[in-house]
N, CA, C and O atoms as a GROMACS GRO file, in nm:
protein
  252
    1UNK      N    1  -4.393   0.539   7.291
    1UNK     CA    2  -4.279   0.452   7.268
    1UNK      C    3  -4.192   0.517   7.160
    1UNK      O    4  -4.238   0.542   7.049
    2UNK      N    5  -4.068   0.542   7.193
    2UNK     CA    6  -3.978   0.614   7.103
    2UNK      C    7  -3.889   0.517   7.027
    2UNK      O    8  -3.767   0.517   7.044
    3UNK      N    9  -3.949   0.435   6.945
    3UNK     CA   10  -3.873   0.339   6.863
    3UNK      C   11  -3.858   0.394   6.723
    3UNK      O   12  -3.945   0.464   6.671
    4UNK      N   13  -3.745   0.361   6.662
    4UNK     CA   14  -3.715   0.411   6.528
    4UNK      C   15  -3.683   0.294   6.435
    4UNK      O   16  -3.643   0.188   6.482
    5UNK      N   17  -3.701   0.312   6.305
    5UNK     CA   18  -3.663   0.207   6.211
    5UNK      C   19  -3.518   0.164   6.234
    5UNK      O   20  -3.428   0.247   6.249
    6UNK      N   21  -3.498   0.034   6.235
    6UNK     CA   22  -3.366  -0.022   6.259
    6UNK      C   23  -3.347  -0.072   6.401
    6UNK      O   24  -3.256  -0.152   6.427
    7UNK      N   25  -3.431  -0.027   6.495
    7UNK     CA   26  -3.423  -0.077   6.632
    7UNK      C   27  -3.460  -0.225   6.633
    7UNK      O   28  -3.552  -0.267   6.563
    8UNK      N   29  -3.388  -0.303   6.712
    8UNK     CA   30  -3.416  -0.447   6.723
    8UNK      C   31  -3.484  -0.476   6.856
    8UNK      O   32  -3.444  -0.426   6.961
    9UNK      N   33  -3.588  -0.558   6.848
    9UNK     CA   34  -3.671  -0.588   6.964
    9UNK      C   35  -3.677  -0.737   6.990
    9UNK      O   36  -3.670  -0.818   6.897
   10UNK      N   37  -3.691  -0.772   7.117
   10UNK     CA   38  -3.727  -0.909   7.153
   10UNK      C   39  -3.875  -0.906   7.183
   10UNK      O   40  -3.921  -0.828   7.266
   11UNK      N   41  -3.950  -0.992   7.115
   11UNK     CA   42  -4.094  -0.999   7.133
   11UNK      C   43  -4.131  -1.128   7.205
   11UNK      O   44  -4.047  -1.216   7.225
   12UNK      N   45  -4.256  -1.140   7.244
   12UNK     CA   46  -4.308  -1.265   7.299
   12UNK      C   47  -4.282  -1.377   7.199
   12UNK      O   48  -4.257  -1.352   7.081
   13UNK      N   49  -4.289  -1.498   7.246
   13UNK     CA   50  -4.272  -1.617   7.161
   13UNK      C   51  -4.131  -1.629   7.104
   13UNK      O   52  -4.111  -1.691   7.000
   14UNK      N   53  -4.033  -1.568   7.174
   14UNK     CA   54  -3.892  -1.577   7.134
   14UNK      C   55  -3.865  -1.523   6.993
   14UNK      O   56  -3.782  -1.577   6.920
   15UNK      N   57  -3.935  -1.418   6.958
   15UNK     CA   58  -3.918  -1.354   6.827
   15UNK      C   59  -3.824  -1.235   6.841
   15UNK      O   60  -3.836  -1.156   6.935
   16UNK      N   61  -3.730  -1.223   6.748
   16UNK     CA   62  -3.645  -1.104   6.737
   16UNK      C   63  -3.690  -1.034   6.610
   16UNK      O   64  -3.700  -1.096   6.504
   17UNK      N   65  -3.716  -0.905   6.620
   17UNK     CA   66  -3.769  -0.830   6.506
   17UNK      C   67  -3.702  -0.693   6.497
   17UNK      O   68  -3.649  -0.641   6.595
   18UNK      N   69  -3.705  -0.638   6.377
   18UNK     CA   70  -3.651  -0.504   6.352
   18UNK      C   71  -3.766  -0.410   6.319
   18UNK      O   72  -3.853  -0.443   6.238
   19UNK      N   73  -3.765  -0.294   6.381
   19UNK     CA   74  -3.868  -0.194   6.353
   19UNK      C   75  -3.850  -0.142   6.211
   19UNK      O   76  -3.739  -0.103   6.172
   20UNK      N   77  -3.957  -0.143   6.133
   20UNK     CA   78  -3.953  -0.087   5.998
   20UNK      C   79  -4.027   0.046   5.992
   20UNK      O   80  -3.998   0.131   5.907
   21UNK      N   81  -4.124   0.064   6.084
   21UNK     CA   82  -4.199   0.191   6.088
   21UNK      C   83  -4.264   0.206   6.224
   21UNK      O   84  -4.316   0.110   6.280
   22UNK      N   85  -4.260   0.328   6.278
   22UNK     CA   86  -4.330   0.359   6.402
   22UNK      C   87  -4.456   0.435   6.365
   22UNK      O   88  -4.450   0.535   6.293
   23UNK      N   89  -4.570   0.388   6.414
   23UNK     CA   90  -4.697   0.451   6.382
   23UNK      C   91  -4.717   0.582   6.460
   23UNK      O   92  -4.815   0.653   6.437
   24UNK      N   93  -4.625   0.612   6.552
   24UNK     CA   94  -4.628   0.736   6.632
   24UNK      C   95  -4.757   0.754   6.710
   24UNK      O   96  -4.802   0.866   6.733
   25UNK      N   97  -4.818   0.642   6.751
   25UNK     CA   98  -4.936   0.650   6.835
   25UNK      C   99  -4.908   0.598   6.976
   25UNK      O  100  -4.998   0.593   7.060
   26UNK      N  101  -4.782   0.559   7.001
   26UNK     CA  102  -4.744   0.509   7.132
   26UNK      C  103  -4.781   0.365   7.159
   26UNK      O  104  -4.753   0.313   7.267
   27UNK      N  105  -4.843   0.300   7.062
   27UNK     CA  106  -4.891   0.164   7.083
   27UNK      C  107  -4.842   0.064   6.978
   27UNK      O  108  -4.814  -0.051   7.011
   28UNK      N  109  -4.830   0.106   6.854
   28UNK     CA  110  -4.803   0.014   6.745
   28UNK      C  111  -4.676   0.050   6.669
   28UNK      O  112  -4.646   0.168   6.648
   29UNK      N  113  -4.602  -0.054   6.629
   29UNK     CA  114  -4.489  -0.039   6.537
   29UNK      C  115  -4.500  -0.151   6.435
   29UNK      O  116  -4.552  -0.259   6.464
   30UNK      N  117  -4.451  -0.124   6.316
   30UNK     CA  118  -4.442  -0.228   6.214
   30UNK      C  119  -4.303  -0.290   6.227
   30UNK      O  120  -4.204  -0.218   6.237
   31UNK      N  121  -4.296  -0.423   6.226
   31UNK     CA  122  -4.169  -0.492   6.243
   31UNK      C  123  -4.151  -0.599   6.137
   31UNK      O  124  -4.246  -0.650   6.078
   32UNK      N  125  -4.024  -0.633   6.115
   32UNK     CA  126  -3.987  -0.744   6.027
   32UNK      C  127  -3.923  -0.850   6.116
   32UNK      O  128  -3.827  -0.821   6.187
   33UNK      N  129  -3.975  -0.973   6.111
   33UNK     CA  130  -3.922  -1.081   6.192
   33UNK      C  131  -3.784  -1.122   6.140
   33UNK      O  132  -3.767  -1.150   6.022
   34UNK      N  133  -3.686  -1.124   6.231
   34UNK     CA  134  -3.550  -1.166   6.198
   34UNK      C  135  -3.521  -1.307   6.248
   34UNK      O  136  -3.449  -1.383   6.184
   35UNK      N  137  -3.579  -1.342   6.363
   35UNK     CA  138  -3.565  -1.476   6.422
   35UNK      C  139  -3.699  -1.517   6.480
   35UNK      O  140  -3.771  -1.435   6.538
   36UNK      N  141  -3.733  -1.646   6.462
   36UNK     CA  142  -3.859  -1.696   6.513
   36UNK      C  143  -3.850  -1.847   6.529
   36UNK      O  144  -3.777  -1.914   6.455
   37UNK      N  145  -3.923  -1.900   6.627
   37UNK     CA  146  -3.929  -2.046   6.642
   37UNK      C  147  -3.984  -2.109   6.516
   37UNK      O  148  -3.944  -2.219   6.477
   38UNK      N  149  -4.075  -2.040   6.452
   38UNK     CA  150  -4.130  -2.085   6.324
   38UNK      C  151  -4.044  -2.025   6.214
   38UNK      O  152  -4.061  -1.908   6.179
   39UNK      N  153  -3.953  -2.102   6.159
   39UNK     CA  154  -3.861  -2.051   6.058
   39UNK      C  155  -3.930  -1.984   5.941
   39UNK      O  156  -3.876  -1.893   5.879
   40UNK      N  157  -4.051  -2.030   5.910
   40UNK     CA  158  -4.124  -1.973   5.797
   40UNK      C  159  -4.170  -1.830   5.824
   40UNK      O  160  -4.209  -1.760   5.731
   41UNK      N  161  -4.167  -1.786   5.950
   41UNK     CA  162  -4.208  -1.650   5.984
   41UNK      C  163  -4.097  -1.547   5.961
   41UNK      O  164  -4.125  -1.427   5.958
   42UNK      N  165  -3.972  -1.592   5.946
   42UNK     CA  166  -3.861  -1.500   5.925
   42UNK      C  167  -3.885  -1.421   5.796
   42UNK      O  168  -3.915  -1.480   5.691
   43UNK      N  169  -3.872  -1.290   5.804
   43UNK     CA  170  -3.897  -1.203   5.690
   43UNK      C  171  -4.038  -1.146   5.688
   43UNK      O  172  -4.068  -1.054   5.611
   44UNK      N  173  -4.125  -1.201   5.771
   44UNK     CA  174  -4.264  -1.156   5.779
   44UNK      C  175  -4.269  -1.014   5.834
   44UNK      O  176  -4.196  -0.980   5.927
   45UNK      N  177  -4.354  -0.931   5.777
   45UNK     CA  178  -4.375  -0.795   5.826
   45UNK      C  179  -4.512  -0.790   5.891
   45UNK      O  180  -4.613  -0.825   5.830
   46UNK      N  181  -4.514  -0.747   6.018
   46UNK     CA  182  -4.635  -0.748   6.099
   46UNK      C  183  -4.646  -0.620   6.179
   46UNK      O  184  -4.546  -0.551   6.201
   47UNK      N  185  -4.767  -0.588   6.223
   47UNK     CA  186  -4.785  -0.483   6.322
   47UNK      C  187  -4.763  -0.545   6.459
   47UNK      O  188  -4.808  -0.657   6.485
   48UNK      N  189  -4.696  -0.474   6.546
   48UNK     CA  190  -4.663  -0.522   6.679
   48UNK      C  191  -4.715  -0.423   6.782
   48UNK      O  192  -4.687  -0.304   6.773
   49UNK      N  193  -4.790  -0.472   6.878
   49UNK     CA  194  -4.842  -0.388   6.986
   49UNK      C  195  -4.738  -0.376   7.096
   49UNK      O  196  -4.659  -0.467   7.118
   50UNK      N  197  -4.738  -0.264   7.165
   50UNK     CA  198  -4.642  -0.239   7.273
   50UNK      C  199  -4.641  -0.350   7.377
   50UNK      O  200  -4.535  -0.379   7.434
   51UNK      N  201  -4.754  -0.414   7.404
   51UNK     CA  202  -4.762  -0.522   7.502
   51UNK      C  203  -4.681  -0.644   7.461
   51UNK      O  204  -4.644  -0.724   7.547
   52UNK      N  205  -4.653  -0.660   7.333
   52UNK     CA  206  -4.580  -0.777   7.285
   52UNK      C  207  -4.428  -0.760   7.292
   52UNK      O  208  -4.354  -0.855   7.270
   53UNK      N  209  -4.382  -0.639   7.324
   53UNK     CA  210  -4.238  -0.612   7.330
   53UNK      C  211  -4.185  -0.650   7.468
   53UNK      O  212  -4.230  -0.598   7.570
   54UNK      N  213  -4.088  -0.743   7.468
   54UNK     CA  214  -4.025  -0.786   7.593
   54UNK      C  215  -3.911  -0.692   7.628
   54UNK      O  216  -3.897  -0.649   7.742
   55UNK      N  217  -3.827  -0.659   7.527
   55UNK     CA  218  -3.715  -0.568   7.551
   55UNK      C  219  -3.664  -0.511   7.419
   55UNK      O  220  -3.691  -0.565   7.312
   56UNK      N  221  -3.589  -0.402   7.430
   56UNK     CA  222  -3.519  -0.343   7.316
   56UNK      C  223  -3.378  -0.401   7.318
   56UNK      O  224  -3.304  -0.380   7.415
   57UNK      N  225  -3.340  -0.474   7.213
   57UNK     CA  226  -3.208  -0.536   7.207
   57UNK      C  227  -3.102  -0.438   7.163
   57UNK      O  228  -2.991  -0.438   7.217
   58UNK      N  229  -3.134  -0.354   7.065
   58UNK     CA  230  -3.041  -0.251   7.019
   58UNK      C  231  -3.120  -0.143   6.949
   58UNK      O  232  -3.231  -0.165   6.901
   59UNK      N  233  -3.060  -0.025   6.943
   59UNK     CA  234  -3.124   0.085   6.874
   59UNK      C  235  -3.048   0.114   6.745
   59UNK      O  236  -2.932   0.077   6.732
   60UNK      N  237  -3.114   0.178   6.652
   60UNK     CA  238  -3.050   0.208   6.524
   60UNK      C  239  -2.927   0.296   6.544
   60UNK      O  240  -2.835   0.292   6.463
   61UNK      N  241  -2.925   0.375   6.649
   61UNK     CA  242  -2.810   0.462   6.678
   61UNK      C  243  -2.690   0.382   6.726
   61UNK      O  244  -2.576   0.427   6.712
   62UNK      N  245  -2.714   0.262   6.784
   62UNK     CA  246  -2.603   0.183   6.839
   62UNK      C  247  -2.558   0.072   6.745
   62UNK      O  248  -2.464   0.000   6.777
   63UNK      N  249  -2.624   0.058   6.630
   63UNK     CA  250  -2.585  -0.048   6.536
   63UNK      C  251  -2.505   0.007   6.422
   63UNK      O  252  -2.464  -0.067   6.333
   0.00000   0.00000   0.00000
């Protein structure tokens, strides 16, 4: 998975997140939650597995 810091993703559970670090293993990226049904999750930094990514909303090159 060729994701870079700054890329925005749509995840399961209607979460929008920004990549903060790519682990370069093809499976995991670290993300910061920007939007979530649970408002208290906004700002949370989590590891995200490739299976949880629904789509790439924008890339750091296009923002």
